[in-house]
N, C-alpha and C positions, 0 to 999 in steps of 0.2 A: 681386531682386538677381540680377545676372548673374555666374556663377563665372568666365567668360571674357571678354576684351574682345570687342566686335563691330567687326571690321575692314571698313570699306567700301573696298574696292579695286576698280579697274577696269582696262581696257586701257592707259590713259593713263599709270598709274603706271610701267608696264614700258617705255612707249614714250619717256616724258620723264624720269622719275626715274633710271632705271639709266644711260642714256647721259650725263646730267648729272653724276652721280657719277663715272662714268668718265672724263668730260673733266675734270672739276675735279681728279681724281687725277693725270692726266697733266700738267696744267698745274702742279700743285704739285711734280710729279717734275722738271719742266724748271727751275722757278724756284729750288728748294732742293735741296742735296745731302743727300738722305735715303738711308739705308741701305735696301736692297731689302727686308729683313726687315720693316720697318715699314710698308710700302706697304699690305697688306690692313688694317692696324689704321687707317691714315689713311681708307681708302676707307669702312670701317666707321663712323667718325666722321662723315665728310661725309654718308653715308646717313642717320644719326640725326639730323644737324643739318637735312638737307633734309626729312626726314619730319616732325620735331618742329615746325619753324617754317614750313613750306609746304604739305606735302601733307596732313598729319593733325594740324593744330595744335589741334583741339577734342577729341581723343581720345588721352591720354596714352600709355596701354598699347598701343593700336593703332599709335600712332606709333612706340614703341620696337620693336615686332615688325616693322613695315615697314621701319623704318630699317636693321635688321640684314638684312633681305631686300634692301634696296638695294644696301648695301655689299658684301654677299657676292655677289650677282648681277653686280655690276660687276667684282669680281676674277675670278669665274669666266668671265665673257664675255671679259675681256682674256687670260686664261690659255689659253682655248680658241682665240681668234684668233692668239695668238702661236705656239701648238704647231701649228696648222694651216699657218701661213705658213712656219715653219721646215721642216716636212715637205714642203711644197711646193717649197721652195728646194732642198732636199736631194734631192729625186727627180730633178731635171734634165728634168723634164716641161716642154716648151716649146710644144706646140701650143695 
């Protein structure tokens, strides 16, 4: 008996799952008037759905772990891109 779930992940999880969760979260933000405070929760729920039903459907605990990873990675990616863009715009650098 294994004490911890075996998670079979690969490069494609990060290349497909995280951008898919990020894009789905952005579409939901455009379609519905959702307060900003709930966006990370929505991304986590989308990550769990993607992981449970698409990426890791035969390993429940692995899917739960990876679902949280997908959601949090999408939120972190969005936050870092937003911060970088705002910093670039505020710097006045045009070359």
